[in-house]
All heavy atoms as TSV, in Angstrom:
chain	resi	resn	atom	element	x	y	z
A	1	MET	N	N	204.704	-70.297	-14.989
A	1	MET	CA	C	205.591	-69.890	-13.926
A	1	MET	C	C	204.832	-69.017	-12.925
A	1	MET	O	O	204.904	-69.261	-11.732
A	1	MET	CB	C	206.776	-69.094	-14.481
A	1	MET	CG	C	207.603	-69.820	-15.488
A	1	MET	SD	S	208.734	-70.941	-14.677
A	1	MET	CE	C	209.604	-71.559	-16.070
A	2	ARG	N	N	204.156	-68.030	-13.436
A	2	ARG	CA	C	203.461	-67.088	-12.555
A	2	ARG	C	C	202.285	-67.752	-11.853
A	2	ARG	O	O	202.100	-67.609	-10.656
A	2	ARG	CB	C	202.992	-65.878	-13.377
A	2	ARG	CG	C	202.278	-64.818	-12.574
A	2	ARG	CD	C	201.849	-63.623	-13.442
A	2	ARG	NE	N	201.014	-64.035	-14.556
A	2	ARG	CZ	C	201.366	-63.957	-15.846
A	2	ARG	NH1	N	202.532	-63.478	-16.187
A	2	ARG	NH2	N	200.557	-64.344	-16.796
A	3	GLU	N	N	201.517	-68.516	-12.584
A	3	GLU	CA	C	200.292	-69.095	-12.027
A	3	GLU	C	C	200.558	-70.081	-10.902
A	3	GLU	O	O	199.838	-70.122	-9.911
A	3	GLU	CB	C	199.488	-69.769	-13.139
A	3	GLU	CG	C	198.148	-70.281	-12.674
A	3	GLU	CD	C	197.318	-70.837	-13.816
A	3	GLU	OE1	O	197.616	-70.553	-14.994
A	3	GLU	OE2	O	196.365	-71.576	-13.527
A	4	PHE	N	N	201.605	-70.891	-11.050
A	4	PHE	CA	C	201.866	-71.934	-10.072
A	4	PHE	C	C	203.104	-71.677	-9.211
A	4	PHE	O	O	203.475	-72.505	-8.386
A	4	PHE	CB	C	201.997	-73.288	-10.769
A	4	PHE	CG	C	200.730	-73.710	-11.444
A	4	PHE	CD1	C	200.589	-73.601	-12.811
A	4	PHE	CD2	C	199.663	-74.182	-10.699
A	4	PHE	CE1	C	199.405	-73.973	-13.438
A	4	PHE	CE2	C	198.478	-74.554	-11.307
A	4	PHE	CZ	C	198.348	-74.444	-12.679
A	5	GLY	N	N	203.755	-70.536	-9.420
A	5	GLY	CA	C	204.941	-70.214	-8.634
A	5	GLY	C	C	206.116	-71.123	-8.932
A	5	GLY	O	O	206.965	-71.344	-8.074
A	6	ALA	N	N	206.162	-71.649	-10.147
A	6	ALA	CA	C	207.253	-72.545	-10.529
A	6	ALA	C	C	208.570	-71.775	-10.612
A	6	ALA	O	O	208.594	-70.588	-10.939
A	6	ALA	CB	C	206.956	-73.185	-11.877
A	7	ILE	N	N	209.638	-72.463	-10.304
A	7	ILE	CA	C	210.973	-71.890	-10.419
A	7	ILE	C	C	211.630	-72.497	-11.650
A	7	ILE	O	O	211.727	-73.721	-11.762
A	7	ILE	CB	C	211.802	-72.190	-9.157
A	7	ILE	CG1	C	211.126	-71.572	-7.937
A	7	ILE	CG2	C	213.233	-71.692	-9.313
A	7	ILE	CD1	C	211.722	-72.013	-6.626
A	8	PRO	N	N	212.072	-71.656	-12.596
A	8	PRO	CA	C	212.681	-72.183	-13.818
A	8	PRO	C	C	213.912	-73.044	-13.521
A	8	PRO	O	O	214.735	-72.688	-12.677
A	8	PRO	CB	C	213.082	-70.928	-14.592
A	8	PRO	CG	C	212.289	-69.832	-13.999
A	8	PRO	CD	C	212.034	-70.198	-12.578
A	9	TRP	N	N	213.996	-74.144	-14.197
A	9	TRP	CA	C	215.124	-75.058	-14.065
A	9	TRP	C	C	215.649	-75.303	-15.467
A	9	TRP	O	O	214.929	-75.842	-16.317
A	9	TRP	CB	C	214.643	-76.347	-13.417
A	9	TRP	CG	C	215.627	-77.472	-13.357
A	9	TRP	CD1	C	216.915	-77.414	-12.942
A	9	TRP	CD2	C	215.376	-78.828	-13.714
A	9	TRP	NE1	N	217.485	-78.652	-13.014
A	9	TRP	CE2	C	216.554	-79.547	-13.484
A	9	TRP	CE3	C	214.272	-79.508	-14.204
A	9	TRP	CZ2	C	216.671	-80.906	-13.729
A	9	TRP	CZ3	C	214.377	-80.861	-14.444
A	9	TRP	CH2	C	215.567	-81.549	-14.206
A	10	ARG	N	N	216.863	-74.855	-15.720
A	10	ARG	CA	C	217.456	-74.969	-17.051
A	10	ARG	C	C	216.564	-74.303	-18.107
A	10	ARG	O	O	216.376	-74.827	-19.196
A	10	ARG	CB	C	217.718	-76.424	-17.421
A	10	ARG	CG	C	218.865	-77.031	-16.664
A	10	ARG	CD	C	219.251	-78.367	-17.274
A	10	ARG	NE	N	220.455	-78.875	-16.703
A	10	ARG	CZ	C	221.649	-78.784	-17.288
A	10	ARG	NH1	N	221.776	-78.194	-18.430
A	10	ARG	NH2	N	222.707	-79.282	-16.704
A	11	PHE	N	N	216.001	-73.169	-17.737
A	11	PHE	CA	C	215.111	-72.472	-18.659
A	11	PHE	C	C	215.428	-70.981	-18.634
A	11	PHE	O	O	214.597	-70.156	-18.311
A	11	PHE	CB	C	213.647	-72.728	-18.284
A	11	PHE	CG	C	212.669	-72.397	-19.379
A	11	PHE	CD1	C	212.917	-72.736	-20.688
A	11	PHE	CD2	C	211.496	-71.746	-19.074
A	11	PHE	CE1	C	212.013	-72.429	-21.684
A	11	PHE	CE2	C	210.579	-71.433	-20.064
A	11	PHE	CZ	C	210.843	-71.783	-21.379
A	12	ASP	N	N	216.717	-70.698	-18.972
A	12	ASP	CA	C	217.151	-69.312	-19.048
A	12	ASP	C	C	217.886	-69.113	-20.366
A	12	ASP	O	O	218.042	-70.051	-21.152
A	12	ASP	CB	C	218.021	-68.937	-17.848
A	12	ASP	CG	C	219.279	-69.786	-17.720
A	12	ASP	OD1	O	219.715	-70.415	-18.709
A	12	ASP	OD2	O	219.846	-69.825	-16.621
A	13	VAL	N	N	218.332	-67.899	-20.607
A	13	VAL	CA	C	218.951	-67.596	-21.892
A	13	VAL	C	C	220.230	-68.405	-22.117
A	13	VAL	O	O	220.489	-68.854	-23.233
A	13	VAL	CB	C	219.203	-66.078	-22.060
A	13	VAL	CG1	C	220.301	-65.590	-21.130
A	13	VAL	CG2	C	219.511	-65.746	-23.508
A	14	THR	N	N	221.010	-68.628	-21.069
A	14	THR	CA	C	222.246	-69.401	-21.219
A	14	THR	C	C	221.951	-70.823	-21.678
A	14	THR	O	O	222.597	-71.335	-22.603
A	14	THR	CB	C	223.027	-69.412	-19.887
A	14	THR	OG1	O	223.294	-68.063	-19.505
A	14	THR	CG2	C	224.318	-70.177	-20.007
A	15	GLU	N	N	220.987	-71.466	-21.046
A	15	GLU	CA	C	220.616	-72.840	-21.413
A	15	GLU	C	C	220.012	-72.884	-22.817
A	15	GLU	O	O	220.275	-73.804	-23.597
A	15	GLU	CB	C	219.640	-73.424	-20.396
A	15	GLU	CG	C	220.229	-73.596	-19.022
A	15	GLU	CD	C	221.326	-74.648	-18.961
A	15	GLU	OE1	O	221.357	-75.559	-19.786
A	15	GLU	OE2	O	222.161	-74.534	-18.041
A	16	TYR	N	N	219.174	-71.901	-23.135
A	16	TYR	CA	C	218.553	-71.861	-24.464
A	16	TYR	C	C	219.616	-71.725	-25.545
A	16	TYR	O	O	219.602	-72.479	-26.527
A	16	TYR	CB	C	217.548	-70.707	-24.560
A	16	TYR	CG	C	216.933	-70.583	-25.933
A	16	TYR	CD1	C	215.964	-71.474	-26.365
A	16	TYR	CD2	C	217.333	-69.586	-26.805
A	16	TYR	CE1	C	215.407	-71.384	-27.633
A	16	TYR	CE2	C	216.782	-69.475	-28.075
A	16	TYR	CZ	C	215.818	-70.366	-28.482
A	16	TYR	OH	O	215.283	-70.283	-29.736
A	17	LEU	N	N	220.544	-70.803	-25.380
A	17	LEU	CA	C	221.573	-70.605	-26.405
A	17	LEU	C	C	222.471	-71.826	-26.547
A	17	LEU	O	O	222.872	-72.176	-27.665
A	17	LEU	CB	C	222.397	-69.351	-26.089
A	17	LEU	CG	C	221.631	-68.038	-26.199
A	17	LEU	CD1	C	222.499	-66.880	-25.746
A	17	LEU	CD2	C	221.083	-67.819	-27.605
A	18	ALA	N	N	222.763	-72.512	-25.451
A	18	ALA	CA	C	223.556	-73.743	-25.528
A	18	ALA	C	C	222.788	-74.817	-26.294
A	18	ALA	O	O	223.365	-75.542	-27.113
A	18	ALA	CB	C	223.904	-74.228	-24.129
A	19	ALA	N	N	221.495	-74.908	-26.053
A	19	ALA	CA	C	220.677	-75.901	-26.764
A	19	ALA	C	C	220.555	-75.551	-28.239
A	19	ALA	O	O	220.594	-76.445	-29.093
A	19	ALA	CB	C	219.293	-75.985	-26.116
A	20	VAL	N	N	220.424	-74.283	-28.555
A	20	VAL	CA	C	220.363	-73.854	-29.957
A	20	VAL	C	C	221.643	-74.246	-30.675
A	20	VAL	O	O	221.615	-74.733	-31.810
A	20	VAL	CB	C	220.117	-72.330	-30.054
A	20	VAL	CG1	C	220.404	-71.809	-31.453
A	20	VAL	CG2	C	218.690	-71.988	-29.646
A	21	ALA	N	N	222.781	-74.069	-30.031
A	21	ALA	CA	C	224.072	-74.402	-30.644
A	21	ALA	C	C	224.189	-75.889	-30.954
A	21	ALA	O	O	224.840	-76.277	-31.930
A	21	ALA	CB	C	225.217	-73.966	-29.726
A	22	ARG	N	N	223.543	-76.741	-30.154
A	22	ARG	CA	C	223.612	-78.196	-30.350
A	22	ARG	C	C	222.467	-78.757	-31.187
A	22	ARG	O	O	222.515	-79.915	-31.591
A	22	ARG	CB	C	223.565	-78.913	-29.001
A	22	ARG	CG	C	224.673	-78.621	-28.072
A	22	ARG	CD	C	224.650	-79.573	-26.885
A	22	ARG	NE	N	223.403	-79.622	-26.152
A	22	ARG	CZ	C	223.101	-78.890	-25.088
A	22	ARG	NH1	N	223.965	-78.014	-24.642
A	22	ARG	NH2	N	221.959	-79.021	-24.462
A	23	ALA	N	N	221.449	-77.964	-31.394
A	23	ALA	CA	C	220.228	-78.468	-32.037
A	23	ALA	C	C	220.487	-78.877	-33.485
A	23	ALA	O	O	221.216	-78.194	-34.204
A	23	ALA	CB	C	219.134	-77.405	-31.985
A	24	PRO	N	N	219.877	-79.995	-33.897
A	24	PRO	CA	C	219.990	-80.388	-35.300
A	24	PRO	C	C	219.281	-79.357	-36.173
A	24	PRO	O	O	218.329	-78.716	-35.754
A	24	PRO	CB	C	219.285	-81.746	-35.353
A	24	PRO	CG	C	218.427	-81.792	-34.144
A	24	PRO	CD	C	219.052	-80.886	-33.120
A	25	ARG	N	N	219.742	-79.215	-37.371
A	25	ARG	CA	C	219.126	-78.272	-38.295
A	25	ARG	C	C	218.389	-79.029	-39.370
A	25	ARG	O	O	218.797	-80.096	-39.747
A	25	ARG	CB	C	220.187	-77.358	-38.933
A	25	ARG	CG	C	220.908	-76.473	-37.925
A	25	ARG	CD	C	219.928	-75.539	-37.240
A	25	ARG	NE	N	220.556	-74.484	-36.484
A	25	ARG	CZ	C	220.744	-74.492	-35.185
A	25	ARG	NH1	N	220.376	-75.525	-34.474
A	25	ARG	NH2	N	221.289	-73.483	-34.570
A	26	PRO	N	N	217.275	-78.557	-39.844
A	26	PRO	CA	C	216.754	-77.216	-39.611
A	26	PRO	C	C	216.030	-77.050	-38.286
A	26	PRO	O	O	215.752	-75.931	-37.881
A	26	PRO	CB	C	215.793	-76.997	-40.769
A	26	PRO	CG	C	215.289	-78.354	-41.107
A	26	PRO	CD	C	216.442	-79.286	-40.805
A	27	GLY	N	N	215.707	-78.100	-37.587
A	27	GLY	CA	C	215.042	-77.975	-36.293
A	27	GLY	C	C	213.576	-77.616	-36.439
A	27	GLY	O	O	213.001	-77.701	-37.526
A	28	PHE	N	N	212.984	-77.208	-35.340
A	28	PHE	CA	C	211.574	-76.851	-35.321
A	28	PHE	C	C	211.436	-75.374	-34.997
A	28	PHE	O	O	211.965	-74.896	-33.996
A	28	PHE	CB	C	210.818	-77.674	-34.266
A	28	PHE	CG	C	210.843	-79.141	-34.546
A	28	PHE	CD1	C	211.722	-79.965	-33.886
A	28	PHE	CD2	C	209.988	-79.694	-35.500
A	28	PHE	CE1	C	211.760	-81.324	-34.147
A	28	PHE	CE2	C	210.021	-81.041	-35.768
A	28	PHE	CZ	C	210.910	-81.856	-35.097
A	29	ALA	N	N	210.710	-74.691	-35.844
A	29	ALA	CA	C	210.516	-73.256	-35.648
A	29	ALA	C	C	209.521	-72.996	-34.523
A	29	ALA	O	O	208.576	-73.759	-34.338
A	29	ALA	CB	C	210.006	-72.625	-36.942
A	30	LEU	N	N	209.758	-71.934	-33.779
A	30	LEU	CA	C	208.784	-71.487	-32.797
A	30	LEU	C	C	207.559	-70.981	-33.546
A	30	LEU	O	O	207.686	-70.288	-34.550
A	30	LEU	CB	C	209.350	-70.347	-31.945
A	30	LEU	CG	C	210.400	-70.731	-30.925
A	30	LEU	CD1	C	210.995	-69.483	-30.289
A	30	LEU	CD2	C	209.802	-71.622	-29.856
A	31	THR	N	N	206.402	-71.322	-33.064
A	31	THR	CA	C	205.162	-70.867	-33.691
A	31	THR	C	C	204.223	-70.337	-32.623
A	31	THR	O	O	204.437	-70.545	-31.434
A	31	THR	CB	C	204.469	-72.012	-34.453
A	31	THR	OG1	O	204.175	-73.066	-33.532
A	31	THR	CG2	C	205.342	-72.543	-35.581
A	32	GLY	N	N	203.198	-69.684	-33.043
A	32	GLY	CA	C	202.196	-69.186	-32.105
A	32	GLY	C	C	202.577	-67.836	-31.541
A	32	GLY	O	O	203.513	-67.181	-31.994
A	33	LEU	N	N	201.835	-67.443	-30.520
A	33	LEU	CA	C	202.053	-66.150	-29.897
A	33	LEU	C	C	203.329	-66.154	-29.057
A	33	LEU	O	O	203.644	-67.139	-28.397
A	33	LEU	CB	C	200.872	-65.791	-29.000
A	33	LEU	CG	C	199.513	-65.645	-29.685
A	33	LEU	CD1	C	198.420	-65.421	-28.654
A	33	LEU	CD2	C	199.552	-64.501	-30.686
A	34	GLU	N	N	204.028	-65.050	-29.097
A	34	GLU	CA	C	205.229	-64.905	-28.278
A	34	GLU	C	C	204.836	-64.816	-26.805
A	34	GLU	O	O	203.875	-64.148	-26.453
A	34	GLU	CB	C	205.962	-63.636	-28.691
A	34	GLU	CG	C	207.237	-63.395	-27.933
A	34	GLU	CD	C	207.963	-62.166	-28.425
A	34	GLU	OE1	O	208.445	-62.173	-29.577
A	34	GLU	OE2	O	208.025	-61.188	-27.661
A	35	VAL	N	N	205.590	-65.497	-25.972
A	35	VAL	CA	C	205.364	-65.459	-24.531
A	35	VAL	C	C	206.519	-64.704	-23.895
A	35	VAL	O	O	207.683	-64.948	-24.211
A	35	VAL	CB	C	205.280	-66.892	-23.945
A	35	VAL	CG1	C	205.167	-66.858	-22.440
A	35	VAL	CG2	C	204.109	-67.627	-24.566
A	36	HIS	N	N	206.202	-63.800	-23.013
A	36	HIS	CA	C	207.216	-63.017	-22.319
A	36	HIS	C	C	207.779	-63.839	-21.156
A	36	HIS	O	O	207.031	-64.246	-20.264
A	36	HIS	CB	C	206.597	-61.715	-21.812
A	36	HIS	CG	C	207.514	-60.910	-20.970
A	36	HIS	ND1	N	208.579	-60.206	-21.493
A	36	HIS	CD2	C	207.565	-60.708	-19.641
A	36	HIS	CE1	C	209.226	-59.608	-20.530
A	36	HIS	NE2	N	208.633	-59.894	-19.385
A	37	ALA	N	N	209.071	-64.089	-21.178
A	37	ALA	CA	C	209.739	-64.830	-20.105
A	37	ALA	C	C	210.083	-63.855	-18.986
A	37	ALA	O	O	211.179	-63.296	-18.949
A	37	ALA	CB	C	210.987	-65.524	-20.635
A	38	SER	N	N	209.155	-63.647	-18.065
A	38	SER	CA	C	209.337	-62.650	-17.007
A	38	SER	C	C	210.509	-62.974	-16.090
A	38	SER	O	O	211.048	-62.086	-15.441
A	38	SER	CB	C	208.048	-62.512	-16.197
A	38	SER	OG	O	207.714	-63.745	-15.591
A	39	TRP	N	N	210.929	-64.225	-16.002
A	39	TRP	CA	C	212.022	-64.636	-15.135
A	39	TRP	C	C	213.384	-64.403	-15.774
A	39	TRP	O	O	214.408	-64.479	-15.097
A	39	TRP	CB	C	211.884	-66.114	-14.754
A	39	TRP	CG	C	211.908	-67.009	-15.952
A	39	TRP	CD1	C	213.011	-67.632	-16.487
A	39	TRP	CD2	C	210.817	-67.355	-16.783
A	39	TRP	NE1	N	212.661	-68.341	-17.609
A	39	TRP	CE2	C	211.297	-68.187	-17.811
A	39	TRP	CE3	C	209.465	-67.036	-16.773
A	39	TRP	CZ2	C	210.489	-68.706	-18.809
A	39	TRP	CZ3	C	208.654	-67.570	-17.779
A	39	TRP	CH2	C	209.170	-68.393	-18.766
A	40	ASP	N	N	213.414	-64.109	-17.098
A	40	ASP	CA	C	214.690	-63.889	-17.794
A	40	ASP	C	C	214.420	-63.053	-19.034
A	40	ASP	O	O	214.047	-63.594	-20.080
A	40	ASP	CB	C	215.327	-65.234	-18.155
A	40	ASP	CG	C	216.727	-65.102	-18.725
A	40	ASP	OD1	O	217.109	-64.012	-19.178
A	40	ASP	OD2	O	217.457	-66.108	-18.745
A	41	GLU	N	N	214.590	-61.762	-18.916
A	41	GLU	CA	C	214.301	-60.846	-20.022
A	41	GLU	C	C	215.081	-61.214	-21.290
A	41	GLU	O	O	214.561	-61.111	-22.396
A	41	GLU	CB	C	214.636	-59.405	-19.620
A	41	GLU	CG	C	213.748	-58.845	-18.550
A	41	GLU	CD	C	212.320	-58.624	-19.022
A	41	GLU	OE1	O	212.116	-58.320	-20.213
A	41	GLU	OE2	O	211.416	-58.768	-18.192
A	42	ALA	N	N	216.302	-61.658	-21.143
A	42	ALA	CA	C	217.125	-61.993	-22.300
A	42	ALA	C	C	216.622	-63.233	-23.026
A	42	ALA	O	O	216.868	-63.399	-24.224
A	42	ALA	CB	C	218.576	-62.171	-21.877
A	43	LEU	N	N	215.928	-64.113	-22.324
A	43	LEU	CA	C	215.415	-65.329	-22.947
A	43	LEU	C	C	214.390	-65.007	-24.031
A	43	LEU	O	O	214.444	-65.568	-25.126
A	43	LEU	CB	C	214.807	-66.266	-21.899
A	43	LEU	CG	C	214.174	-67.552	-22.409
A	43	LEU	CD1	C	215.172	-68.390	-23.207
A	43	LEU	CD2	C	213.589	-68.349	-21.255
A	44	THR	N	N	213.480	-64.111	-23.746
A	44	THR	CA	C	212.474	-63.740	-24.744
A	44	THR	C	C	213.151	-63.222	-26.007
A	44	THR	O	O	212.805	-63.631	-27.114
A	44	THR	CB	C	211.515	-62.671	-24.171
A	44	THR	OG1	O	210.881	-63.203	-23.016
A	44	THR	CG2	C	210.472	-62.262	-25.184
A	45	ALA	N	N	214.113	-62.341	-25.845
A	45	ALA	CA	C	214.814	-61.761	-26.997
A	45	ALA	C	C	215.580	-62.831	-27.776
A	45	ALA	O	O	215.567	-62.838	-29.015
A	45	ALA	CB	C	215.757	-60.664	-26.535
A	46	ALA	N	N	216.243	-63.740	-27.071
A	46	ALA	CA	C	217.007	-64.798	-27.739
A	46	ALA	C	C	216.090	-65.724	-28.522
A	46	ALA	O	O	216.410	-66.127	-29.650
A	46	ALA	CB	C	217.818	-65.591	-26.717
A	47	MET	N	N	214.952	-66.065	-27.937
A	47	MET	CA	C	214.013	-66.946	-28.637
A	47	MET	C	C	213.445	-66.244	-29.869
A	47	MET	O	O	213.268	-66.861	-30.917
A	47	MET	CB	C	212.916	-67.407	-27.685
A	47	MET	CG	C	213.448	-68.319	-26.598
A	47	MET	SD	S	212.217	-68.810	-25.380
A	47	MET	CE	C	211.413	-70.134	-26.263
A	48	ARG	N	N	213.198	-64.952	-29.760
A	48	ARG	CA	C	212.721	-64.185	-30.903
A	48	ARG	C	C	213.797	-64.172	-31.996
A	48	ARG	O	O	213.507	-64.365	-33.174
A	48	ARG	CB	C	212.381	-62.763	-30.475
A	48	ARG	CG	C	211.784	-61.920	-31.571
A	48	ARG	CD	C	211.514	-60.481	-31.129
A	48	ARG	NE	N	210.778	-60.401	-29.873
A	48	ARG	CZ	C	211.254	-59.840	-28.756
A	48	ARG	NH1	N	212.468	-59.300	-28.730
A	48	ARG	NH2	N	210.528	-59.798	-27.657
A	49	THR	N	N	215.031	-63.956	-31.612
A	49	THR	CA	C	216.135	-63.881	-32.573
A	49	THR	C	C	216.361	-65.201	-33.292
A	49	THR	O	O	216.504	-65.243	-34.506
A	49	THR	CB	C	217.435	-63.454	-31.852
A	49	THR	OG1	O	217.243	-62.149	-31.313
A	49	THR	CG2	C	218.618	-63.458	-32.794
A	50	HIS	N	N	216.410	-66.291	-32.524
A	50	HIS	CA	C	216.730	-67.596	-33.111
A	50	HIS	C	C	215.513	-68.315	-33.658
A	50	HIS	O	O	215.637	-69.119	-34.590
A	50	HIS	CB	C	217.460	-68.469	-32.095
A	50	HIS	CG	C	218.810	-67.942	-31.761
A	50	HIS	ND1	N	219.898	-68.127	-32.572
A	50	HIS	CD2	C	219.237	-67.180	-30.721
A	50	HIS	CE1	C	220.948	-67.527	-32.042
A	50	HIS	NE2	N	220.573	-66.939	-30.912
A	51	GLY	N	N	214.359	-68.083	-33.064
A	51	GLY	CA	C	213.121	-68.685	-33.559
A	51	GLY	C	C	213.113	-70.197	-33.563
A	51	GLY	O	O	212.410	-70.813	-34.355
A	52	LEU	N	N	213.878	-70.791	-32.692
A	52	LEU	CA	C	214.015	-72.246	-32.681
A	52	LEU	C	C	213.418	-72.826	-31.406
A	52	LEU	O	O	213.750	-72.402	-30.295
A	52	LEU	CB	C	215.496	-72.620	-32.768
A	52	LEU	CG	C	215.838	-74.074	-33.007
A	52	LEU	CD1	C	215.300	-74.538	-34.356
A	52	LEU	CD2	C	217.338	-74.266	-32.964
A	53	ALA	N	N	212.539	-73.797	-31.558
A	53	ALA	CA	C	211.961	-74.501	-30.413
A	53	ALA	C	C	212.924	-75.611	-30.000
A	53	ALA	O	O	213.495	-76.299	-30.850
A	53	ALA	CB	C	210.610	-75.090	-30.785
A	54	ILE	N	N	213.100	-75.773	-28.707
A	54	ILE	CA	C	213.971	-76.822	-28.178
A	54	ILE	C	C	213.098	-77.803	-27.399
A	54	ILE	O	O	212.487	-77.442	-26.397
A	54	ILE	CB	C	215.058	-76.237	-27.251
A	54	ILE	CG1	C	215.886	-75.162	-27.966
A	54	ILE	CG2	C	215.938	-77.340	-26.694
A	54	ILE	CD1	C	216.684	-75.672	-29.158
A	55	ALA	N	N	213.065	-79.034	-27.853
A	55	ALA	CA	C	212.265	-80.065	-27.182
A	55	ALA	C	C	212.987	-80.560	-25.936
A	55	ALA	O	O	214.218	-80.703	-25.930
A	55	ALA	CB	C	212.024	-81.231	-28.134
A	56	GLU	N	N	212.232	-80.801	-24.884
A	56	GLU	CA	C	212.817	-81.312	-23.648
A	56	GLU	C	C	213.577	-82.613	-23.893
A	56	GLU	O	O	214.594	-82.881	-23.270
A	56	GLU	CB	C	211.732	-81.564	-22.590
A	56	GLU	CG	C	211.086	-80.313	-22.071
A	56	GLU	CD	C	209.876	-79.885	-22.890
A	56	GLU	OE1	O	209.631	-80.460	-23.977
A	56	GLU	OE2	O	209.178	-78.968	-22.453
A	57	GLU	N	N	213.071	-83.413	-24.808
A	57	GLU	CA	C	213.696	-84.705	-25.093
A	57	GLU	C	C	215.139	-84.540	-25.569
A	57	GLU	O	O	215.971	-85.401	-25.338
A	57	GLU	CB	C	212.899	-85.470	-26.150
A	57	GLU	CG	C	211.526	-85.885	-25.697
A	57	GLU	CD	C	210.473	-84.783	-25.851
A	57	GLU	OE1	O	210.785	-83.667	-26.315
A	57	GLU	OE2	O	209.313	-85.046	-25.486
A	58	SER	N	N	215.434	-83.437	-26.229
A	58	SER	CA	C	216.795	-83.226	-26.728
A	58	SER	C	C	217.762	-82.905	-25.590
A	58	SER	O	O	218.976	-82.952	-25.774
A	58	SER	CB	C	216.820	-82.114	-27.779
A	58	SER	OG	O	216.529	-80.863	-27.196
A	59	LEU	N	N	217.227	-82.584	-24.423
A	59	LEU	CA	C	218.051	-82.275	-23.253
A	59	LEU	C	C	217.967	-83.357	-22.188
A	59	LEU	O	O	218.412	-83.161	-21.056
A	59	LEU	CB	C	217.595	-80.943	-22.641
A	59	LEU	CG	C	217.627	-79.739	-23.575
A	59	LEU	CD1	C	216.978	-78.547	-22.912
A	59	LEU	CD2	C	219.041	-79.424	-23.992
A	60	ALA	N	N	217.418	-84.501	-22.547
A	60	ALA	CA	C	217.168	-85.559	-21.566
A	60	ALA	C	C	218.420	-85.960	-20.798
A	60	ALA	O	O	218.369	-86.134	-19.574
A	60	ALA	CB	C	216.547	-86.772	-22.249
A	61	ASP	N	N	219.546	-86.102	-21.467
A	61	ASP	CA	C	220.772	-86.520	-20.778
A	61	ASP	C	C	221.160	-85.532	-19.685
A	61	ASP	O	O	221.469	-85.930	-18.560
A	61	ASP	CB	C	221.924	-86.693	-21.762
A	61	ASP	CG	C	221.763	-87.900	-22.663
A	61	ASP	OD1	O	220.995	-88.816	-22.300
A	61	ASP	OD2	O	222.400	-87.923	-23.736
A	62	GLU	N	N	221.140	-84.234	-20.009
A	62	GLU	CA	C	221.504	-83.223	-19.031
A	62	GLU	C	C	220.509	-83.192	-17.871
A	62	GLU	O	O	220.891	-83.071	-16.704
A	62	GLU	CB	C	221.577	-81.828	-19.673
A	62	GLU	CG	C	222.729	-81.659	-20.637
A	62	GLU	CD	C	222.364	-81.993	-22.072
A	62	GLU	OE1	O	221.345	-82.674	-22.297
A	62	GLU	OE2	O	223.100	-81.573	-22.958
A	63	LEU	N	N	219.227	-83.300	-18.180
A	63	LEU	CA	C	218.205	-83.266	-17.137
A	63	LEU	C	C	218.329	-84.467	-16.195
A	63	LEU	O	O	218.230	-84.331	-14.986
A	63	LEU	CB	C	216.822	-83.216	-17.766
A	63	LEU	CG	C	216.531	-81.978	-18.625
A	63	LEU	CD1	C	215.180	-82.119	-19.306
A	63	LEU	CD2	C	216.610	-80.709	-17.809
A	64	LEU	N	N	218.594	-85.643	-16.761
A	64	LEU	CA	C	218.760	-86.830	-15.934
A	64	LEU	C	C	220.010	-86.746	-15.064
A	64	LEU	O	O	219.995	-87.203	-13.916
A	64	LEU	CB	C	218.784	-88.079	-16.808
A	64	LEU	CG	C	217.448	-88.440	-17.454
A	64	LEU	CD1	C	217.609	-89.568	-18.457
A	64	LEU	CD2	C	216.418	-88.791	-16.396
A	65	GLN	N	N	221.074	-86.140	-15.589
A	65	GLN	CA	C	222.280	-85.954	-14.780
A	65	GLN	C	C	221.980	-85.036	-13.595
A	65	GLN	O	O	222.449	-85.291	-12.483
A	65	GLN	CB	C	223.397	-85.361	-15.630
A	65	GLN	CG	C	224.013	-86.344	-16.598
A	65	GLN	CD	C	225.005	-85.689	-17.532
A	65	GLN	OE1	O	225.467	-84.569	-17.303
A	65	GLN	NE2	N	225.368	-86.398	-18.606
A	66	ASP	N	N	221.203	-83.991	-13.823
A	66	ASP	CA	C	220.833	-83.103	-12.725
A	66	ASP	C	C	220.037	-83.857	-11.660
A	66	ASP	O	O	220.278	-83.673	-10.468
A	66	ASP	CB	C	219.952	-81.952	-13.239
A	66	ASP	CG	C	220.749	-80.868	-13.931
A	66	ASP	OD1	O	221.989	-80.951	-13.980
A	66	ASP	OD2	O	220.113	-79.935	-14.445
A	67	LEU	N	N	219.121	-84.678	-12.078
A	67	LEU	CA	C	218.282	-85.415	-11.131
A	67	LEU	C	C	219.074	-86.449	-10.341
A	67	LEU	O	O	218.717	-86.799	-9.212
A	67	LEU	CB	C	217.118	-86.086	-11.853
A	67	LEU	CG	C	216.075	-85.133	-12.421
A	67	LEU	CD1	C	215.089	-85.895	-13.291
A	67	LEU	CD2	C	215.359	-84.391	-11.309
A	68	ALA	N	N	220.153	-86.949	-10.930
A	68	ALA	CA	C	220.960	-87.965	-10.275
A	68	ALA	C	C	221.834	-87.387	-9.151
A	68	ALA	O	O	222.333	-88.130	-8.319
A	68	ALA	CB	C	221.855	-88.660	-11.294
A	69	ARG	N	N	221.963	-86.068	-9.121
A	69	ARG	CA	C	222.816	-85.431	-8.093
A	69	ARG	C	C	222.143	-85.386	-6.754
A	69	ARG	O	O	221.042	-85.310	-6.527
A	69	ARG	CB	C	223.170	-84.012	-8.508
A	69	ARG	CG	C	224.066	-84.002	-9.694
A	69	ARG	CD	C	224.421	-82.580	-10.071
A	69	ARG	NE	N	224.949	-82.653	-11.421
A	69	ARG	CZ	C	225.183	-81.628	-12.165
A	69	ARG	NH1	N	224.930	-80.433	-11.716
A	69	ARG	NH2	N	225.670	-81.749	-13.360
């Protein structure tokens, strides 16, 4: 985000928590070093709390609907 000036799209705490609620269990655990989400302070904390990785593919329907608008 910082390096290329990207603007987060569906990458905030609200979207993450909605995806966590729908994610199949046990899912995929977050691994590696924690990254600070400077664009959404609550996102870092939520990801730390839930520890669940959300694959873009699991959100494909929502992302495609956004692109169709």
